[in-house]
C-alpha positions as CSV (number, residue, x, y, z in Angstrom):
1,M,120.8,113.8,101.6
2,R,119.8,116.9,103.7
3,P,121.7,119.6,104.0
4,A,124.5,119.7,107.3
5,G,122.6,121.9,110.5
6,W,118.9,121.2,108.8
7,I,118.1,118.6,111.9
8,K,119.5,121.5,114.4
9,K,118.2,124.0,112.6
10,R,114.7,122.5,112.7
11,L,114.5,121.2,115.9
12,A,116.5,123.5,118.1
13,A,113.3,125.7,118.8
14,P,110.5,123.2,119.7
15,L,113.4,121.1,121.7
16,A,115.3,123.8,123.7
17,G,115.0,122.9,126.5
18,A,112.7,120.0,126.5
19,L,115.1,117.1,126.3
20,P,118.1,116.5,128.8
21,G,121.2,118.6,128.1
22,G,123.6,115.5,126.7
23,L,120.6,113.7,125.1
24,W,119.2,116.7,123.3
25,R,122.9,117.5,122.0
26,R,123.3,113.8,120.7
27,A,119.8,113.9,119.0
28,L,120.7,117.2,116.7
29,S,123.4,116.0,115.6
30,S,122.3,112.7,114.8
31,T,121.5,111.3,111.3
32,D,119.0,108.5,112.9
33,T,115.9,110.6,111.2
34,D,117.6,109.9,107.6
35,R,116.7,106.9,107.7
36,V,113.2,107.4,108.3
37,L,110.7,106.7,105.3
38,A,108.1,108.4,107.1
39,T,106.5,108.4,110.1
40,I,102.5,107.6,110.9
41,V,100.4,109.6,113.4
42,A,97.2,107.9,115.2
43,L,95.0,110.1,116.7
44,H,91.3,109.4,118.2
45,R,89.1,111.8,119.4
46,V,88.4,115.8,118.9
47,S,87.0,117.4,121.5
48,P,87.3,120.5,124.2
49,R,86.2,118.1,126.7
50,V,89.6,116.1,127.5
51,E,89.2,113.4,130.4
52,D,91.3,110.8,129.1
53,E,94.4,109.8,126.7
54,L,92.4,109.5,123.7
55,S,90.8,113.2,123.3
56,V,93.2,116.3,121.6
57,T,91.1,119.6,121.8
58,P,90.3,121.3,118.2
59,R,92.9,123.9,119.4
60,Q,95.7,121.8,119.5
61,L,95.1,119.4,116.7
62,K,94.9,122.7,114.9
63,A,98.3,123.8,116.0
64,L,99.7,120.2,115.1
65,C,98.4,120.7,111.4
66,E,99.7,124.7,110.6
67,Y,102.9,122.6,112.4
68,W,103.2,119.5,109.8
69,R,102.0,121.3,107.1
70,R,105.6,123.6,107.6
71,E,107.7,121.6,108.8
72,Y,106.5,117.9,106.7
73,R,105.7,116.6,103.7
74,V,102.4,115.1,104.8
75,V,101.6,112.4,102.6
76,S,98.7,110.0,102.1
77,L,98.6,106.0,103.4
78,G,98.5,105.0,99.9
79,Q,101.3,107.0,99.0
80,L,103.6,106.1,101.6
81,L,103.2,102.5,100.9
82,Q,103.5,102.7,97.2
83,M,107.1,104.9,98.7
84,L,107.7,101.3,100.5
85,S,107.0,99.1,97.1
86,T,109.2,101.0,95.0
87,G,111.1,103.7,96.6
88,P,110.6,107.3,97.3
89,G,112.2,108.6,93.9
90,A,114.7,111.3,93.9
91,G,113.8,114.6,94.2
92,I,111.2,114.5,96.5
93,S,110.9,117.3,99.2
94,E,113.8,117.3,102.1
95,R,111.3,117.7,105.2
96,P,110.4,114.8,106.4
97,R,107.2,112.5,105.6
98,L,104.1,112.0,107.6
99,V,101.2,110.4,107.6
100,I,97.7,111.3,109.6
101,T,95.5,108.7,111.2
102,F,92.4,108.3,113.2
103,D,90.8,105.2,114.7
104,D,87.5,103.9,115.9
105,G,85.4,105.9,114.0
106,Y,84.2,109.4,116.2
107,A,81.6,111.8,115.1
108,D,83.8,114.4,115.8
109,N,86.4,113.4,113.2
110,A,83.9,114.1,110.5
111,E,82.9,117.2,112.5
112,V,85.5,118.6,113.9
113,A,89.3,116.7,112.4
114,A,88.0,117.0,108.9
115,P,87.6,120.4,108.5
116,I,90.3,121.5,110.4
117,L,92.5,119.1,107.8
118,K,90.9,120.7,104.7
119,A,91.8,124.0,105.8
120,A,95.4,122.9,106.3
121,G,96.2,121.3,102.9
122,L,96.4,117.7,104.5
123,T,95.1,114.2,103.8
124,A,94.4,111.6,106.5
125,T,93.2,107.7,106.9
126,F,90.1,107.4,109.4
127,F,90.0,103.7,110.5
128,L,86.2,102.6,111.2
129,A,85.0,100.2,113.6
130,S,81.6,99.2,111.5
131,G,79.5,97.5,113.9
132,F,79.6,101.0,115.5
133,V,79.3,103.2,112.9
134,G,75.8,104.5,112.3
135,T,74.8,103.2,116.0
136,Q,74.6,104.1,119.8
137,R,76.6,101.7,120.8
138,R,79.4,102.9,123.2
139,F,82.9,101.5,123.2
140,A,83.7,100.6,127.0
141,W,86.8,102.9,127.7
142,D,83.8,105.9,126.6
143,V,81.3,104.6,129.7
144,P,83.2,106.3,132.5
145,L,83.4,109.9,130.7
146,S,81.0,113.1,132.0
147,F,79.9,112.7,128.1
148,V,78.5,110.5,125.3
149,P,81.3,110.5,122.5
150,A,79.4,110.3,119.7
151,I,79.8,108.2,116.7
152,M,79.6,109.3,113.3
153,S,77.2,108.1,110.9
154,W,77.6,106.3,107.7
155,A,76.2,110.0,105.9
156,Q,79.5,111.1,107.8
157,A,82.0,108.0,106.5
158,R,80.6,109.5,102.8
159,E,81.3,112.6,103.4
160,L,85.0,111.8,104.4
161,V,85.5,110.1,101.5
162,Q,83.2,112.9,99.0
163,A,86.1,115.3,101.0
164,G,88.9,112.9,99.3
165,F,90.0,111.3,102.8
166,S,90.2,107.7,102.7
167,V,88.6,105.0,105.1
168,G,90.3,101.4,106.5
169,S,88.6,98.9,108.5
170,H,89.4,98.6,112.4
171,T,87.6,95.4,112.7
172,R,83.8,95.7,112.7
173,N,83.3,95.0,116.3
174,H,86.6,96.2,118.1
175,V,87.8,92.8,118.8
176,R,91.4,92.1,120.0
177,V,92.5,90.1,117.5
178,S,95.3,87.9,119.2
179,Q,92.2,86.5,121.0
180,C,90.2,85.8,118.0
181,S,89.9,82.3,116.5
182,T,91.0,82.6,112.5
183,G,87.5,82.0,111.6
184,E,86.7,84.8,113.6
185,L,88.8,87.2,113.0
186,S,88.3,86.5,109.3
187,A,84.8,87.1,109.7
188,E,85.3,90.4,111.2
189,L,87.8,91.3,108.6
190,V,85.8,90.2,105.6
191,Y,82.3,91.9,107.0
192,S,84.2,94.8,108.0
193,R,86.0,95.8,104.7
194,M,82.4,95.0,102.6
195,E,80.3,96.5,105.4
196,I,82.6,100.0,104.9
197,E,82.8,99.5,100.6
198,D,79.4,99.1,100.4
199,R,78.1,102.0,102.6
200,V,80.6,104.5,101.5
201,G,81.5,103.2,98.2
202,Q,85.9,103.6,98.3
203,P,87.8,100.1,98.6
204,V,88.9,99.3,101.7
205,L,92.0,98.6,102.0
206,D,94.3,99.6,104.4
207,F,93.5,97.7,108.5
208,A,94.8,98.9,111.6
209,Y,94.4,96.6,114.3
210,P,92.4,97.5,117.7
211,F,94.6,98.7,121.2
212,G,97.9,98.5,119.1
213,A,100.2,96.8,121.4
214,A,103.0,94.2,119.3
215,S,101.0,91.6,121.6
216,D,97.5,92.8,120.5
217,C,98.5,91.3,116.3
218,L,101.1,88.8,116.1
219,A,102.5,87.2,113.0
220,E,99.5,84.5,112.3
221,Q,97.0,87.0,113.1
222,R,98.7,89.2,110.0
223,A,98.7,86.1,107.5
224,T,95.0,85.7,108.3
225,I,94.7,89.9,107.2
226,A,96.9,89.8,104.2
227,A,94.2,86.9,103.4
228,A,91.4,88.9,104.0
229,G,92.5,91.2,100.9
230,Y,94.4,93.8,102.9
231,R,97.0,95.5,102.0
232,S,98.8,97.2,105.1
233,C,98.1,96.4,108.8
234,L,98.9,99.5,111.1
235,S,99.7,99.3,114.6
236,C,100.2,102.1,117.6
237,H,103.2,101.6,119.9
238,G,105.4,104.1,118.7
239,G,108.0,103.5,116.5
240,A,108.7,104.6,113.0
241,V,108.6,103.5,109.0
242,F,111.9,102.7,107.3
243,A,112.3,102.0,103.2
244,G,112.0,98.2,103.2
245,D,109.5,97.8,105.9
246,D,107.1,95.1,105.7
247,A,103.7,96.7,105.0
248,Y,102.0,94.2,107.6
249,W,103.7,95.7,110.2
250,L,103.5,99.1,109.8
251,E,104.0,101.3,113.7
252,R,102.7,104.4,114.5
253,I,102.9,107.5,117.3
254,A,99.5,107.4,118.9
255,I,98.9,111.6,120.2
256,S,98.4,111.8,123.7
257,P,96.5,115.2,125.2
258,R,99.3,115.3,128.1
259,Y,102.2,114.9,126.7
260,H,102.7,115.3,122.4
261,A,99.3,117.5,121.5
262,T,101.7,120.4,121.5
263,P,104.5,120.8,118.2
264,G,107.3,120.9,120.6
265,A,106.1,117.5,122.8
266,W,105.3,116.5,119.4
267,E,108.6,116.8,118.2
268,R,110.6,115.9,121.2
269,Q,108.2,112.6,121.1
270,R,108.9,112.0,117.7
271,L,112.9,112.2,117.9
272,L,113.1,110.1,121.0
273,T,111.0,107.5,119.5
274,I,112.8,107.2,115.9
275,R,116.1,106.6,117.9
276,R,114.3,103.6,119.7
277,S,113.3,102.2,116.9
278,V,117.1,102.5,115.2
279,D,118.1,100.8,118.4
280,A,115.4,98.4,118.5
281,R,116.0,97.3,114.7
282,E,120.4,97.4,115.9
283,G,120.0,95.3,119.1
284,V,121.3,98.6,120.9
285,Q,120.4,98.5,124.8
286,P,117.9,101.1,125.5
287,R,119.5,104.3,126.2
288,T,119.0,106.9,129.1
289,A,116.8,109.7,129.6
290,A,113.4,108.0,128.4
291,S,110.2,110.3,127.3
292,P,108.0,110.2,130.3
293,S,105.4,110.2,127.4
294,A,106.6,106.3,125.2
295,P,103.9,105.9,123.2
296,D,103.5,101.8,124.7
297,K,102.3,103.3,128.5
298,A,99.4,105.7,126.4
299,K,96.2,104.0,126.4
300,V,95.3,103.6,122.9
301,H,92.3,101.9,120.7
């Protein structure tokens, strides 16, 4: 049990002035955060050129990583899944737990993000759309940009693994899994896993589905994901992870460059997301003063 006043002490500085008065005071006295096992964040590109909701700058990522290192217990996705299976155990740090993930497989993940993470002593999982890795293919949402975001090479993917990071699947062709037949989805899942394993020499155990909305991966698809040999399935529409959650229904918060890319804004969004998650699980009507940066408004892939 965290000591009285711990939440207020940790959140007061970054949140001061960020929330409406009544909601801020209620947030600081809330015990909702004590019910959360962990929060999972999702990032995409790390680039000085921010033209959409998918990029954060290197400076923003460095500031977030330094903050997360100080204020959180950053764990690997594998460690979180072990906690879901056996419980978090006793005597573990009272700091909130955080898992860091990246989607799509952009080259800047290896070139920029990985060195920042390593310098901060943090781990992460990188979800790769394997049919794009090592090619000149472009994602459709990258076409309107004034620059061409490069996709990582297989050599870079191997370097991530050799540096101690883990990799997972994001399908082969970045498909919307809810629109695939069972056979099509099985092929995407199995081929992607086999291709990544063959190229990087590490078992691929985890899956994050593209686009990330709740409607983009339904129960039928999650059963297919489990049957394909994955141990987890991650969304990207906001939410937190609670003890006892199903590993195939894990929720993530997408980092938005406009609203979430500073420590204070991240803390604000995390607290509001936890509040919404608790309300949804208890069947409570949404509370007022919803954040303008609600995760379901972010364009994620």
